C-alpha positions, 0 to 999 in steps of 0.5 A: 625335217620333212612333211607331205603337202599338208604338213607343217615343215617342208624338206629343206633339200627341195630348197637347196638349189634356190638357196644356193642361187640366192647366196650367189646373188647376195655375194655378187651384189654386195662384194662386186669386185671386192670388199674395200673396207675388208682389205684394211683388216689383216689378211691372216686375222681369224675371229669367232662371232656369236649369232644372238637372238635379241627378241622373242620369236621363231628362228628360220633359215638355219640350213641356208647358213652353211650354203651362204658361208660357202658362197663367201669362203669355204673356211667359214664354219657355223656351230649351232647351240644345242637344240637350235634348228628351224622352228626353234622358239627364242624364249629368253632373249638375248640367246646365243644361237650359234657361233660363226668362225673363220677368216675375219675378212670373210666373217665381216663380208658375210655378216650383213647378207647372213643377217638379212636372210635370217632376220627376214625368214625368222620374221615371217616364221615369228609372225606366223607363230603368233597367228597360229597361237592365237587360234589354238585350240580351234580347228581353224588352220592359218594359211599363207597367200601368193603375196611373196617377193619374186624369187623368194616364194619357196623360202617364204612358204617354208618360213610359214611352215616353220611358224606352224601354219599351212601353205595355200597354193604354191602358184597358178600351176597347182590349184584353181582359185576362181576370183572376181576378175575371172567372172567379169561380165557374169550376172550376179544370178548366173555365178553358179552356172558360170563356175559350173561351166568353168569346172567342166573345162578342168584337166583330169588325171595327173594335170588335175589341180590339187584343189578348186577354190572359188571366191565369194564377195557376198552371202548371196554369192556364197549361197549360190556356190554351195550348189556347184559340185566340184568346189573344194573351198569357198573363200569368204572375202571380206565378210563381216563376222556375222556373215561368216557365222551365217555361212558356216551355219548354212553350209552345215545345215546342208550337210556339206561340212567335210565336203566344202571347206570355208576360208576367210580372207581379207584384212585378217588381224591378230586382234580378231583372228581368234573370233573368226576361228571360233565361227567354225571355218576351216581356213584363215588366209593371211597375206600379212604373213609374208608381205608385212612381217617385221624382221626378227632382231638378230645380231652377230657379236664378237665371241 
């Protein structure tokens, strides 16, 4: 699976090193000097366990499983059920997704970290899919944010892609987002001039940002920003539905559709995300995708 910066699924190979590092950390913090309970199990015992999806949702993290298993015991194996891969939709739970086999001591040791990773990433992918489904077939795209757990940024954004949504900037290094805190001390009537001066200081060439976005906290701020050349996206932060509709009309009246995209942000919920999408905005940013997604119910049960 692969895609470019504007695709839906990212290439796992780019995440392999991070996954391996997290697998080593998981083993170290859980096993320490050894598994006290596991030593009570016969050393020569072997077992096969089913990985079962017990809840409707989207699976994510499959390529991480062999990496995690190897970190514990290179004799552990995983056999995926036909058609199961990242992005697979669990439609008829309980479903057997895979078989994990090998020395019983090692299976029992890896069980909890394995489920922790898969449940967490699958939870993000599943919540993301619910938002994506809620706005189809409108033209609006669901985007994530930087509200991720340190160390998990790339994996979280991978899970968002698996759920069918799109990644916002990866960090502070690849795009510009001018927010309220960047404009402290600027008089309301001078916001357009201040942003224009900032954009004149942007690097060019290979160091240029992927896109430039500016946050607006009121309709008047938004209207002023429409006159600034060089802005790719204007974020409508915590706008009312009526003001979002008004902003879309104003942007379109000026002939800027296709030149300046509008992004809704702030308190977006499943209950009203479709209505926002129907206003004609191109982007809807949802921090909850990564900071509030509940774990998907998965389990390892004896085969």
